[in-house]
C-alpha positions as a LaTeX table, in Angstrom:
\begin{tabular}{lrrr}
\hline
Residue & $x$ (\AA) & $y$ (\AA) & $z$ (\AA) \\
\hline
Met1 & 0.00 & 0.00 & 0.00 \\
Lys2 & 1.22 & 3.50 & $-0.75$ \\
Asn3 & 2.41 & 5.42 & 2.30 \\
Arg4 & 0.00 & 8.25 & 1.61 \\
Glu5 & $-2.99$ & 5.90 & 1.52 \\
Arg6 & $-1.85$ & 4.14 & 4.70 \\
Ile7 & $-1.58$ & 7.48 & 6.50 \\
Val8 & $-5.10$ & 8.42 & 5.36 \\
Trp9 & $-6.56$ & 5.22 & 6.76 \\
Ile10 & $-4.64$ & 5.51 & 10.02 \\
Val11 & $-6.23$ & 8.96 & 10.40 \\
Val12 & $-9.69$ & 7.47 & 9.65 \\
Val13 & $-9.21$ & 4.81 & 12.32 \\
Cys14 & $-8.03$ & 7.40 & 14.82 \\
Val15 & $-11.08$ & 9.57 & 14.14 \\
Leu16 & $-13.32$ & 6.55 & 14.67 \\
Leu17 & $-11.56$ & 5.80 & 17.93 \\
Ile18 & $-11.84$ & 9.37 & 19.18 \\
Ser19 & $-15.55$ & 9.50 & 18.31 \\
Thr20 & $-16.35$ & 6.48 & 20.46 \\
Thr21 & $-16.81$ & 6.45 & 24.23 \\
Ala22 & $-13.84$ & 5.99 & 26.55 \\
Ser23 & $-14.88$ & 2.42 & 27.27 \\
Gly24 & $-15.20$ & 1.82 & 23.51 \\
Ile25 & $-11.61$ & 2.99 & 22.94 \\
Ser26 & $-10.38$ & 0.63 & 25.63 \\
Asn27 & $-12.19$ & $-2.30$ & 24.04 \\
Trp28 & $-10.83$ & $-1.50$ & 20.60 \\
Leu29 & $-7.27$ & $-1.36$ & 21.85 \\
Gln30 & $-7.55$ & $-4.81$ & 23.36 \\
Ala31 & $-6.87$ & $-8.05$ & 21.47 \\
Gly32 & $-5.73$ & $-6.35$ & 18.28 \\
Asn33 & $-9.16$ & $-4.89$ & 17.48 \\
Thr34 & $-7.60$ & $-1.68$ & 16.13 \\
Glu35 & $-5.58$ & $-3.61$ & 13.55 \\
Lys36 & $-8.60$ & $-5.76$ & 12.61 \\
Thr37 & $-10.74$ & $-2.68$ & 12.12 \\
Tyr38 & $-7.99$ & $-1.02$ & 10.08 \\
Asn39 & $-7.74$ & $-4.09$ & 7.82 \\
Gln40 & $-11.52$ & $-4.17$ & 7.25 \\
Leu41 & $-11.62$ & $-0.46$ & 6.45 \\
Arg42 & $-8.74$ & $-0.96$ & 4.01 \\
Leu43 & $-10.73$ & $-3.77$ & 2.34 \\
Phe44 & $-13.74$ & $-1.49$ & 2.07 \\
Asn45 & $-11.58$ & 1.21 & 0.48 \\
Glu46 & $-10.16$ & $-1.26$ & $-2.06$ \\
Val47 & $-13.65$ & $-2.39$ & $-3.15$ \\
Phe48 & $-14.97$ & 1.16 & $-3.23$ \\
Asn49 & $-12.08$ & 2.36 & $-5.44$ \\
Leu50 & $-12.30$ & $-0.64$ & $-7.78$ \\
Leu51 & $-16.01$ & $-0.12$ & $-8.32$ \\
Arg52 & $-15.56$ & 3.63 & $-8.80$ \\
Thr53 & $-12.81$ & 3.21 & $-11.42$ \\
Glu54 & $-13.55$ & $-0.08$ & $-13.20$ \\
Tyr55 & $-17.29$ & $-0.82$ & $-13.14$ \\
Tyr56 & $-18.62$ & $-0.40$ & $-16.69$ \\
Asp57 & $-21.60$ & 1.86 & $-15.80$ \\
Glu58 & $-20.22$ & 5.06 & $-14.32$ \\
Leu59 & $-23.68$ & 6.35 & $-13.40$ \\
Lys60 & $-24.23$ & 3.48 & $-10.95$ \\
Val61 & $-21.04$ & 3.98 & $-8.97$ \\
Gln62 & $-21.35$ & 7.55 & $-7.79$ \\
Pro63 & $-20.48$ & 8.00 & $-4.10$ \\
Glu64 & $-24.03$ & 9.14 & $-3.26$ \\
Gln65 & $-25.22$ & 5.71 & $-4.44$ \\
Leu66 & $-22.44$ & 3.44 & $-3.20$ \\
Ile67 & $-22.19$ & 4.81 & 0.34 \\
Pro68 & $-25.94$ & 4.52 & 1.18 \\
Gly69 & $-25.82$ & 1.06 & $-0.40$ \\
Ala70 & $-22.93$ & 0.10 & 1.87 \\
Ile71 & $-24.84$ & 1.42 & 4.87 \\
Asp72 & $-27.91$ & $-0.63$ & 3.89 \\
Gly73 & $-25.63$ & $-3.66$ & 3.57 \\
Met74 & $-24.24$ & $-3.20$ & 7.09 \\
Ile75 & $-27.74$ & $-2.90$ & 8.51 \\
Gly76 & $-28.95$ & $-5.88$ & 6.48 \\
Val77 & $-26.33$ & $-8.12$ & 8.10 \\
Leu78 & $-28.01$ & $-7.48$ & 11.47 \\
Glu79 & $-31.29$ & $-9.09$ & 10.26 \\
Asp80 & $-33.15$ & $-6.64$ & 12.48 \\
Pro81 & $-36.21$ & $-5.09$ & 10.81 \\
His82 & $-36.30$ & $-2.31$ & 13.40 \\
Thr83 & $-32.82$ & $-0.93$ & 12.66 \\
Ser84 & $-32.98$ & 1.34 & 9.61 \\
Tyr85 & $-31.09$ & 4.06 & 7.75 \\
Phe86 & $-33.11$ & 7.04 & 6.54 \\
Thr87 & $-32.31$ & 9.51 & 3.80 \\
Lys88 & $-32.99$ & 13.15 & 4.67 \\
Glu89 & $-36.41$ & 12.96 & 2.99 \\
Tyr90 & $-37.59$ & 9.96 & 5.00 \\
Phe91 & $-35.94$ & 11.09 & 8.20 \\
Asp92 & $-37.96$ & 14.31 & 8.00 \\
Glu93 & $-41.10$ & 12.19 & 7.57 \\
Leu94 & $-40.17$ & 10.01 & 10.55 \\
Lys95 & $-39.84$ & 13.09 & 12.76 \\
Thr96 & $-43.22$ & 14.31 & 11.50 \\
Asp97 & $-44.87$ & 10.95 & 12.28 \\
Thr98 & $-44.17$ & 11.21 & 16.00 \\
Lys99 & $-45.75$ & 14.68 & 16.11 \\
Gly100 & $-49.13$ & 13.41 & 14.97 \\
Glu101 & $-49.59$ & 14.16 & 11.25 \\
Phe102 & $-48.20$ & 12.68 & 8.03 \\
Gly103 & $-49.14$ & 11.52 & 4.55 \\
Gly104 & $-49.71$ & 7.99 & 3.28 \\
Leu105 & $-52.09$ & 5.04 & 3.52 \\
Gly106 & $-52.34$ & 4.85 & 7.29 \\
Ile107 & $-50.53$ & 1.60 & 8.07 \\
Val108 & $-47.59$ & 0.82 & 10.31 \\
Ile109 & $-45.37$ & $-1.85$ & 8.76 \\
Gly110 & $-42.38$ & $-3.97$ & 9.73 \\
Leu111 & $-40.60$ & $-7.14$ & 8.69 \\
Arg112 & $-41.87$ & $-10.48$ & 9.96 \\
Asp113 & $-40.79$ & $-13.82$ & 8.51 \\
Lys114 & $-38.81$ & $-11.75$ & 5.95 \\
Trp115 & $-41.98$ & $-10.22$ & 4.47 \\
Ile116 & $-43.36$ & $-6.69$ & 4.79 \\
Thr117 & $-46.10$ & $-7.10$ & 7.39 \\
Val118 & $-48.83$ & $-4.76$ & 8.60 \\
Ile119 & $-48.30$ & $-4.21$ & 12.31 \\
Ser120 & $-51.56$ & $-2.31$ & 12.40 \\
Pro121 & $-53.80$ & $-0.04$ & 10.35 \\
Ile122 & $-54.28$ & 3.40 & 11.91 \\
Asp123 & $-57.79$ & 4.49 & 12.88 \\
Asp124 & $-59.82$ & 6.50 & 10.36 \\
Thr125 & $-57.32$ & 6.17 & 7.51 \\
Pro126 & $-57.59$ & 4.98 & 3.88 \\
Ala127 & $-55.99$ & 1.61 & 4.70 \\
Gln128 & $-58.34$ & 0.85 & 7.58 \\
Arg129 & $-61.39$ & 1.85 & 5.55 \\
Ala130 & $-60.21$ & $-0.39$ & 2.70 \\
Gly131 & $-60.12$ & $-3.41$ & 5.02 \\
Val132 & $-56.39$ & $-3.88$ & 5.67 \\
Ile133 & $-55.84$ & $-5.62$ & 9.02 \\
Ala134 & $-52.97$ & $-6.40$ & 11.38 \\
Gly135 & $-50.89$ & $-9.38$ & 10.29 \\
Asp136 & $-51.48$ & $-8.89$ & 6.56 \\
Lys137 & $-48.31$ & $-9.61$ & 4.58 \\
Ile138 & $-47.79$ & $-7.21$ & 1.67 \\
Ile139 & $-46.39$ & $-9.40$ & $-1.10$ \\
Glu140 & $-46.68$ & $-6.92$ & $-3.97$ \\
Ile141 & $-46.86$ & $-3.13$ & $-4.38$ \\
Asp142 & $-48.15$ & $-1.98$ & $-7.75$ \\
Gly143 & $-47.33$ & $-5.40$ & $-9.18$ \\
Val144 & $-43.75$ & $-5.44$ & $-7.86$ \\
Ser145 & $-42.86$ & $-8.30$ & $-5.51$ \\
Thr146 & $-41.74$ & $-7.18$ & $-2.05$ \\
Glu147 & $-39.60$ & $-10.27$ & $-1.51$ \\
Gly148 & $-36.30$ & $-9.07$ & $-0.06$ \\
Phe149 & $-37.65$ & $-5.55$ & 0.58 \\
Thr150 & $-36.53$ & $-3.58$ & 3.61 \\
Thr151 & $-39.11$ & $-1.54$ & 5.47 \\
Met152 & $-37.81$ & 1.61 & 3.82 \\
Asp153 & $-38.05$ & 0.00 & 0.36 \\
Ala154 & $-41.75$ & $-0.53$ & 1.03 \\
Val155 & $-42.25$ & 2.95 & 2.49 \\
Lys156 & $-40.76$ & 4.55 & $-0.64$ \\
Arg157 & $-43.34$ & 2.80 & $-2.81$ \\
Leu158 & $-46.32$ & 3.13 & $-0.47$ \\
Arg159 & $-45.97$ & 6.86 & 0.14 \\
Gly160 & $-46.71$ & 9.39 & $-2.56$ \\
Asp161 & $-48.70$ & 12.47 & $-3.42$ \\
Val162 & $-52.05$ & 12.88 & $-1.70$ \\
Gly163 & $-54.85$ & 11.79 & $-4.03$ \\
Thr164 & $-52.80$ & 9.24 & $-5.93$ \\
Ser165 & $-53.48$ & 5.52 & $-5.62$ \\
Val166 & $-51.37$ & 2.47 & $-4.91$ \\
Thr167 & $-52.33$ & $-1.18$ & $-5.31$ \\
Ile168 & $-51.12$ & $-3.66$ & $-2.71$ \\
Thr169 & $-51.44$ & $-7.42$ & $-2.85$ \\
Ile170 & $-51.81$ & $-9.08$ & 0.52 \\
Arg171 & $-51.44$ & $-12.60$ & 1.85 \\
Arg172 & $-53.75$ & $-13.05$ & 4.82 \\
Lys173 & $-53.71$ & $-15.87$ & 7.33 \\
Ala174 & $-56.44$ & $-18.45$ & 6.72 \\
Glu175 & $-57.04$ & $-17.16$ & 3.17 \\
Thr176 & $-56.04$ & $-19.42$ & 0.28 \\
Glu177 & $-55.78$ & $-16.67$ & $-2.34$ \\
Pro178 & $-54.05$ & $-13.27$ & $-2.17$ \\
Leu179 & $-56.20$ & $-10.16$ & $-1.65$ \\
Glu180 & $-55.78$ & $-6.99$ & $-3.70$ \\
Phe181 & $-56.49$ & $-3.45$ & $-2.46$ \\
Thr182 & $-56.28$ & $-0.24$ & $-4.44$ \\
Ile183 & $-56.02$ & 2.60 & $-1.92$ \\
Thr184 & $-55.96$ & 6.36 & $-2.44$ \\
Arg185 & $-53.26$ & 8.11 & $-0.44$ \\
Gly186 & $-54.31$ & 10.85 & 1.97 \\
Ile187 & $-53.11$ & 13.12 & 4.75 \\
Ile188 & $-53.07$ & 11.10 & 7.96 \\
Lys189 & $-54.02$ & 13.30 & 10.89 \\
Leu190 & $-53.75$ & 11.44 & 14.14 \\
Glu191 & $-56.24$ & 12.22 & 16.85 \\
Thr192 & $-54.55$ & 9.66 & 19.06 \\
Val193 & $-57.05$ & 9.69 & 21.96 \\
Lys194 & $-60.86$ & 9.48 & 21.77 \\
Ser195 & $-63.33$ & 8.73 & 24.53 \\
Thr196 & $-66.98$ & 8.24 & 25.37 \\
Thr197 & $-69.14$ & 6.69 & 28.08 \\
Ile198 & $-70.99$ & 3.38 & 27.92 \\
Asp199 & $-74.20$ & 2.79 & 29.87 \\
Asp200 & $-73.62$ & 6.13 & 31.65 \\
His201 & $-71.03$ & 4.70 & 34.05 \\
Ile202 & $-68.21$ & 3.03 & 32.07 \\
Gly203 & $-65.49$ & 5.24 & 30.62 \\
Tyr204 & $-64.16$ & 4.10 & 27.24 \\
Val205 & $-60.85$ & 5.48 & 25.94 \\
Arg206 & $-59.33$ & 4.57 & 22.58 \\
Ile207 & $-55.57$ & 5.21 & 22.15 \\
Ser208 & $-54.54$ & 4.72 & 18.52 \\
Gln209 & $-50.83$ & 5.58 & 18.87 \\
Phe210 & $-48.32$ & 6.91 & 21.41 \\
Ser211 & $-47.17$ & 10.17 & 19.85 \\
Glu212 & $-45.84$ & 13.36 & 21.40 \\
Pro213 & $-49.27$ & 14.92 & 22.22 \\
Thr214 & $-50.83$ & 11.67 & 23.46 \\
Pro215 & $-50.12$ & 11.90 & 27.24 \\
Glu216 & $-51.64$ & 15.36 & 27.58 \\
Ala217 & $-54.65$ & 14.33 & 25.50 \\
Met218 & $-55.09$ & 11.19 & 27.59 \\
Arg219 & $-54.97$ & 13.14 & 30.84 \\
Asn220 & $-57.63$ & 15.57 & 29.59 \\
His221 & $-59.95$ & 12.77 & 28.45 \\
Met222 & $-59.59$ & 10.95 & 31.76 \\
Leu223 & $-60.40$ & 14.08 & 33.77 \\
Glu224 & $-63.49$ & 14.71 & 31.61 \\
Leu225 & $-64.68$ & 11.14 & 32.13 \\
Lys226 & $-64.17$ & 11.39 & 35.88 \\
Glu227 & $-66.27$ & 14.57 & 35.92 \\
Lys228 & $-69.06$ & 12.57 & 34.25 \\
Gly229 & $-69.04$ & 10.19 & 37.23 \\
Ile230 & $-67.68$ & 7.00 & 35.66 \\
Asp231 & $-67.04$ & 4.09 & 38.04 \\
Ser232 & $-64.92$ & 1.89 & 35.72 \\
Met233 & $-62.78$ & 2.27 & 32.62 \\
Ile234 & $-61.92$ & 0.40 & 29.42 \\
Val235 & $-58.72$ & 1.42 & 27.59 \\
Asp236 & $-58.69$ & 0.15 & 24.00 \\
Leu237 & $-55.19$ & $-0.52$ & 22.60 \\
Arg238 & $-56.28$ & $-2.73$ & 19.70 \\
Asn239 & $-54.32$ & $-2.00$ & 16.52 \\
Asn240 & $-52.14$ & 0.50 & 18.41 \\
Pro241 & $-48.64$ & $-0.02$ & 16.93 \\
Gly242 & $-46.82$ & 1.85 & 19.70 \\
Gly243 & $-44.80$ & 4.99 & 19.12 \\
Leu244 & $-42.75$ & 6.93 & 21.66 \\
Leu245 & $-41.51$ & 4.95 & 24.67 \\
Ser246 & $-41.72$ & 8.05 & 26.87 \\
Ser247 & $-45.39$ & 8.57 & 26.01 \\
Ala248 & $-46.30$ & 4.95 & 26.76 \\
Ile249 & $-44.54$ & 5.13 & 30.14 \\
Glu250 & $-46.15$ & 8.46 & 31.06 \\
Ile251 & $-49.65$ & 7.16 & 30.30 \\
Thr252 & $-49.09$ & 3.87 & 32.17 \\
Asp253 & $-47.98$ & 5.94 & 35.16 \\
Met254 & $-51.44$ & 7.54 & 35.23 \\
Phe255 & $-52.87$ & 4.24 & 36.51 \\
Leu256 & $-50.18$ & 3.03 & 38.92 \\
Thr257 & $-49.19$ & 4.26 & 42.36 \\
Glu258 & $-46.20$ & 1.95 & 42.81 \\
Gly259 & $-44.16$ & $-0.79$ & 41.16 \\
Ser260 & $-42.19$ & $-0.91$ & 37.95 \\
Ile261 & $-43.61$ & $-0.08$ & 34.53 \\
Val262 & $-40.92$ & $-1.51$ & 32.28 \\
Ser263 & $-37.19$ & $-2.17$ & 32.26 \\
Thr264 & $-34.72$ & $-2.03$ & 29.39 \\
Arg265 & $-31.45$ & $-3.92$ & 28.94 \\
Gly266 & $-28.83$ & $-3.25$ & 26.29 \\
Arg267 & $-25.11$ & $-3.44$ & 25.61 \\
Asp268 & $-24.57$ & 0.13 & 26.75 \\
Pro269 & $-24.94$ & 0.29 & 30.55 \\
Gln270 & $-26.89$ & 3.52 & 30.08 \\
Gln271 & $-29.59$ & 1.47 & 28.36 \\
Asn272 & $-30.10$ & $-0.66$ & 31.49 \\
Gln273 & $-32.93$ & 1.20 & 33.15 \\
Val274 & $-35.98$ & 0.49 & 35.28 \\
Phe275 & $-38.92$ & 2.87 & 34.95 \\
Met276 & $-40.98$ & 3.06 & 38.12 \\
Ala277 & $-44.43$ & 4.46 & 38.87 \\
Thr278 & $-44.16$ & 7.95 & 40.35 \\
Ser279 & $-47.25$ & 8.02 & 42.62 \\
Arg280 & $-48.85$ & 10.73 & 40.44 \\
Ala281 & $-51.65$ & 8.55 & 39.10 \\
Val282 & $-54.74$ & 10.24 & 37.69 \\
Ala283 & $-56.91$ & 7.13 & 38.15 \\
Pro284 & $-55.19$ & 4.96 & 40.78 \\
Asp285 & $-58.20$ & 2.96 & 41.95 \\
Ile286 & $-60.77$ & 2.80 & 39.18 \\
Pro287 & $-61.52$ & $-0.77$ & 37.95 \\
Leu288 & $-59.66$ & $-1.16$ & 34.66 \\
Ile289 & $-59.85$ & $-3.37$ & 31.56 \\
Ile290 & $-57.25$ & $-3.14$ & 28.77 \\
Met291 & $-58.21$ & $-4.38$ & 25.30 \\
Val292 & $-55.48$ & $-5.75$ & 22.99 \\
Asn293 & $-55.12$ & $-7.74$ & 19.78 \\
Glu294 & $-52.41$ & $-8.87$ & 17.36 \\
Gly295 & $-52.07$ & $-5.27$ & 16.17 \\
Ser296 & $-51.11$ & $-4.04$ & 19.65 \\
Ala297 & $-47.34$ & $-3.58$ & 19.61 \\
Ser298 & $-44.40$ & $-1.91$ & 21.33 \\
Gly299 & $-45.73$ & 0.90 & 23.57 \\
Ser300 & $-49.11$ & $-0.85$ & 23.76 \\
Glu301 & $-47.37$ & $-3.95$ & 25.09 \\
Ile302 & $-45.48$ & $-1.88$ & 27.67 \\
Phe303 & $-48.77$ & $-0.45$ & 28.93 \\
Ala304 & $-50.60$ & $-3.80$ & 28.83 \\
Gly305 & $-47.70$ & $-5.72$ & 30.40 \\
Ala306 & $-47.38$ & $-3.25$ & 33.28 \\
Ile307 & $-51.11$ & $-3.36$ & 34.03 \\
Lys308 & $-51.18$ & $-7.16$ & 33.91 \\
Asp309 & $-48.02$ & $-7.81$ & 35.95 \\
Asn310 & $-48.92$ & $-5.23$ & 38.60 \\
Lys311 & $-52.39$ & $-6.82$ & 38.81 \\
Arg312 & $-53.87$ & $-3.37$ & 38.24 \\
Gly313 & $-56.50$ & $-4.61$ & 35.76 \\
Ile314 & $-57.28$ & $-7.37$ & 33.29 \\
Leu315 & $-56.41$ & $-7.81$ & 29.61 \\
Ile316 & $-59.08$ & $-8.88$ & 27.13 \\
Gly317 & $-58.71$ & $-9.77$ & 23.45 \\
Gln318 & $-55.96$ & $-11.58$ & 21.55 \\
Arg319 & $-52.20$ & $-12.17$ & 21.89 \\
Thr320 & $-50.27$ & $-8.99$ & 21.09 \\
Phe321 & $-47.80$ & $-8.50$ & 18.22 \\
Gly322 & $-44.54$ & $-9.08$ & 20.11 \\
Lys323 & $-42.39$ & $-6.04$ & 19.34 \\
Gly324 & $-40.28$ & $-5.74$ & 22.47 \\
Ser325 & $-37.17$ & $-3.86$ & 21.40 \\
Val326 & $-36.12$ & $-0.27$ & 22.05 \\
Gln327 & $-34.97$ & 1.93 & 19.19 \\
Thr328 & $-32.75$ & 5.00 & 19.49 \\
Val329 & $-33.01$ & 7.54 & 16.68 \\
Arg330 & $-29.97$ & 9.68 & 15.84 \\
Glu331 & $-29.54$ & 12.41 & 13.27 \\
Leu332 & $-26.63$ & 12.03 & 10.85 \\
Pro333 & $-24.74$ & 14.55 & 8.69 \\
Glu334 & $-26.62$ & 16.10 & 5.76 \\
Gly335 & $-29.96$ & 15.60 & 7.53 \\
Ala336 & $-30.04$ & 11.81 & 7.24 \\
Gly337 & $-30.84$ & 9.61 & 10.23 \\
Ile338 & $-30.55$ & 6.15 & 11.68 \\
Arg339 & $-32.79$ & 4.13 & 13.98 \\
Ile340 & $-30.86$ & 1.54 & 15.99 \\
Thr341 & $-32.15$ & $-1.22$ & 18.24 \\
Thr342 & $-30.25$ & $-0.47$ & 21.42 \\
Ala343 & $-32.08$ & $-2.56$ & 24.02 \\
Ile344 & $-34.80$ & $-5.10$ & 24.75 \\
Tyr345 & $-37.54$ & $-4.19$ & 27.17 \\
Tyr346 & $-38.97$ & $-6.42$ & 29.88 \\
Thr347 & $-42.30$ & $-6.37$ & 31.68 \\
Pro348 & $-42.34$ & $-5.94$ & 35.48 \\
Ser349 & $-42.29$ & $-9.74$ & 35.93 \\
Gly350 & $-38.98$ & $-9.89$ & 34.02 \\
Glu351 & $-40.46$ & $-11.37$ & 30.82 \\
Ser352 & $-39.35$ & $-10.29$ & 27.37 \\
Ile353 & $-42.28$ & $-10.28$ & 24.97 \\
His354 & $-40.10$ & $-9.78$ & 21.88 \\
Glu355 & $-41.50$ & $-11.97$ & 19.07 \\
Lys356 & $-43.76$ & $-13.68$ & 21.65 \\
Gly357 & $-46.35$ & $-11.08$ & 22.59 \\
Ile358 & $-48.53$ & $-10.88$ & 25.68 \\
Val359 & $-51.34$ & $-13.36$ & 26.25 \\
Pro360 & $-54.46$ & $-11.64$ & 27.63 \\
Asp361 & $-56.20$ & $-12.83$ & 30.79 \\
Glu362 & $-59.37$ & $-13.42$ & 28.80 \\
Glu363 & $-58.87$ & $-14.43$ & 25.15 \\
Val364 & $-61.80$ & $-13.25$ & 23.00 \\
Glu365 & $-61.75$ & $-13.44$ & 19.21 \\
Gly366 & $-63.14$ & $-10.60$ & 17.10 \\
Val367 & $-65.30$ & $-10.88$ & 13.99 \\
Glu368 & $-63.14$ & $-12.21$ & 11.16 \\
Ile369 & $-64.09$ & $-11.39$ & 7.58 \\
Thr370 & $-63.06$ & $-14.01$ & 5.02 \\
Gln371 & $-62.00$ & $-13.38$ & 1.45 \\
Ala372 & $-65.33$ & $-14.79$ & 0.23 \\
Glu373 & $-67.20$ & $-12.39$ & 2.50 \\
Met374 & $-65.13$ & $-9.46$ & 1.23 \\
Lys375 & $-66.14$ & $-10.33$ & $-2.34$ \\
Ala376 & $-69.75$ & $-10.70$ & $-1.21$ \\
Met377 & $-69.57$ & $-7.23$ & 0.37 \\
Glu378 & $-68.28$ & $-5.78$ & $-2.91$ \\
Glu379 & $-71.16$ & $-7.38$ & $-4.79$ \\
Leu380 & $-73.62$ & $-6.14$ & $-2.18$ \\
Glu381 & $-72.33$ & $-2.60$ & $-2.61$ \\
Lys382 & $-72.80$ & $-2.81$ & $-6.40$ \\
Leu383 & $-76.41$ & $-3.90$ & $-5.96$ \\
Gly384 & $-77.07$ & $-1.08$ & $-3.48$ \\
Leu385 & $-79.30$ & $-3.26$ & $-1.29$ \\
Ile386 & $-78.04$ & $-1.82$ & 2.01 \\
Thr387 & $-78.41$ & 1.77 & 0.75 \\
Glu388 & $-81.96$ & 1.04 & $-0.36$ \\
Phe389 & $-82.77$ & $-0.71$ & 2.93 \\
Val390 & $-81.63$ & 2.27 & 5.02 \\
Lys391 & $-83.21$ & 4.83 & 2.69 \\
Asn392 & $-86.69$ & 3.35 & 3.15 \\
Arg393 & $-86.70$ & 3.19 & 6.96 \\
Glu394 & $-85.27$ & 5.19 & 9.86 \\
Thr395 & $-85.27$ & 2.11 & 12.08 \\
Tyr396 & $-85.82$ & $-1.55$ & 11.34 \\
Thr397 & $-87.38$ & $-4.56$ & 13.05 \\
Asp398 & $-86.13$ & $-8.14$ & 13.23 \\
Lys399 & $-88.71$ & $-8.98$ & 10.57 \\
Asp400 & $-87.27$ & $-6.28$ & 8.27 \\
Phe401 & $-83.79$ & $-7.68$ & 8.82 \\
Asp402 & $-84.91$ & $-11.26$ & 8.09 \\
Met403 & $-86.43$ & $-10.09$ & 4.79 \\
Leu404 & $-83.16$ & $-8.36$ & 3.89 \\
Met405 & $-81.18$ & $-11.54$ & 4.62 \\
Gln406 & $-83.56$ & $-13.49$ & 2.36 \\
Glu407 & $-83.03$ & $-10.92$ & $-0.40$ \\
Leu408 & $-79.26$ & $-11.31$ & $-0.03$ \\
Lys409 & $-79.62$ & $-15.06$ & $-0.26$ \\
Ala410 & $-81.72$ & $-14.72$ & $-3.43$ \\
Asn411 & $-78.81$ & $-12.77$ & $-4.93$ \\
Asn412 & $-76.30$ & $-15.47$ & $-3.87$ \\
Ile413 & $-74.72$ & $-13.17$ & $-1.27$ \\
Glu414 & $-73.70$ & $-15.01$ & 1.88 \\
Leu415 & $-72.68$ & $-12.91$ & 4.87 \\
Lys416 & $-72.84$ & $-13.40$ & 8.61 \\
Pro417 & $-75.79$ & $-11.45$ & 10.11 \\
Ile418 & $-73.41$ & $-9.52$ & 12.38 \\
Ile419 & $-71.57$ & $-8.21$ & 9.31 \\
Val420 & $-74.81$ & $-7.19$ & 7.59 \\
Arg421 & $-75.90$ & $-5.29$ & 10.71 \\
Lys422 & $-72.55$ & $-3.51$ & 10.72 \\
Leu423 & $-72.98$ & $-2.51$ & 7.07 \\
Ile424 & $-76.44$ & $-1.13$ & 7.87 \\
Lys425 & $-75.01$ & 0.93 & 10.72 \\
Asn426 & $-72.19$ & 2.21 & 8.51 \\
Glu427 & $-74.74$ & 3.35 & 5.94 \\
Gln428 & $-76.87$ & 5.03 & 8.62 \\
Glu429 & $-73.82$ & 6.96 & 9.82 \\
Arg430 & $-72.40$ & 7.68 & 6.38 \\
Leu431 & $-73.35$ & 11.36 & 6.41 \\
Glu432 & $-72.77$ & 11.78 & 10.13 \\
Met433 & $-69.86$ & 11.41 & 12.55 \\
Pro434 & $-69.35$ & 7.64 & 13.00 \\
Ser435 & $-69.84$ & 6.28 & 16.50 \\
Leu436 & $-66.68$ & 5.57 & 18.45 \\
Ile437 & $-68.06$ & 2.23 & 19.61 \\
Asp438 & $-70.39$ & $-0.44$ & 18.24 \\
Leu439 & $-71.50$ & $-2.96$ & 20.85 \\
Asp440 & $-73.60$ & $-4.87$ & 18.31 \\
Tyr441 & $-70.57$ & $-5.66$ & 16.14 \\
Asp442 & $-67.61$ & $-5.41$ & 18.53 \\
Ile443 & $-67.71$ & $-8.76$ & 20.36 \\
Gln444 & $-64.55$ & $-8.05$ & 22.38 \\
Leu445 & $-65.78$ & $-4.69$ & 23.65 \\
Arg446 & $-69.19$ & $-6.14$ & 24.49 \\
Tyr447 & $-67.44$ & $-8.84$ & 26.55 \\
Ala448 & $-65.55$ & $-6.16$ & 28.51 \\
Val449 & $-68.73$ & $-4.15$ & 29.12 \\
Asp450 & $-70.55$ & $-7.27$ & 30.28 \\
Ile451 & $-67.88$ & $-7.82$ & 32.93 \\
Phe452 & $-68.54$ & $-4.42$ & 34.45 \\
Asn453 & $-72.30$ & $-4.84$ & 34.16 \\
Ser454 & $-72.41$ & $-8.39$ & 35.48 \\
Asn455 & $-72.12$ & $-9.93$ & 38.90 \\
Asn456 & $-68.85$ & $-11.64$ & 38.03 \\
Ile457 & $-67.12$ & $-10.77$ & 41.30 \\
Val458 & $-63.86$ & $-12.53$ & 40.39 \\
Leu459 & $-63.29$ & $-10.63$ & 37.15 \\
Lys460 & $-64.42$ & $-7.36$ & 38.66 \\
Ala461 & $-61.93$ & $-7.79$ & 41.48 \\
Arg462 & $-59.09$ & $-8.48$ & 39.03 \\
Ala463 & $-60.01$ & $-5.32$ & 37.12 \\
Ser464 & $-59.86$ & $-3.12$ & 40.20 \\
\hline
\end{tabular}
């Protein structure tokens, strides 16, 4: 190697050493790590220079292409879908996401089993209205296979100008054939907390994501519900993909007077932390039920795990997603950024839920819509039978409903009655603000309400 080149690389190594922590420098100096690192950097330089000078297509070997490619390669070796490099454009979008407003379809995605997977659809977004659900694997975007895609590869294709459309092909569990959705992109404005009362005494709070404004919004909703005289509370975390760790911890603290909320363990000793309740609970004693499903991830699992392990309430629904790692986001030169998995978090009982999820105290399945039923719903919409049914009557009797089901059958449309009733309600509310809850259709929520309205002393005690 030329002396000049060797000097350059010695300087590079020294800069890398200086930029690390003191403990990192000590580790590098041990066991010949400095020389090993120097040799690997020299190898990288050799490949970089050979590609830059000898590859036949000069346009493909510009530094602004090779360096991000090398970064993606380093991250790919980790086989961690939650560690990602972001260009300036996408890093700006990531920072916007946590503040509560962004553009797109309204789905949170990640890698599972090496396929782009929907962690959850976001409430009141194009994707949710189209019928995308948690666990759907996106196998094609606009006809292009997503096999081998990183999360950012998918994001680049899914996001676009508001008003434009994208077609995604989905493989859904228990469906034999892929499903296809064409969805129009829109501005996603996150109202992350909504609430109402049920039967005049049960407070219901829906948290769709843990963003920056969520804790303050949650506190305000809880105080309003308490002023209405509620005597019990249901917190709905279904299809909540998580968000900011700090927000999830702050909201969990509103229900606990003592005990741990979550602990994190990583390679850096500073990542080894235990977050404790601070005795500033807003609702320390109110009987509590937490609702979860397979779309409840990350911050939702922190909240649910803390409530379950501290025996502060009961969990109802389905096993959660199982995203139990902590990511640290750092800004890089030129406005780029990187998200690195720096720790794994553990529930108060010491359990890691990463890739395992949390099993609820009471497992209750929701209404599942099959591919055949989705096609039947499309045909029903074309015929306009539900629109006509609602148009001709303000309310309907069981006899009216039976006649409608017979009409559907005559048109070879087979749907579960509970789905038809939901379609009727959707049509009734089409020109109005949709209801936050639907006890006729939402089996899991009805189960939770029945606990508070029943004489089931055991479950009531566990929820208080």
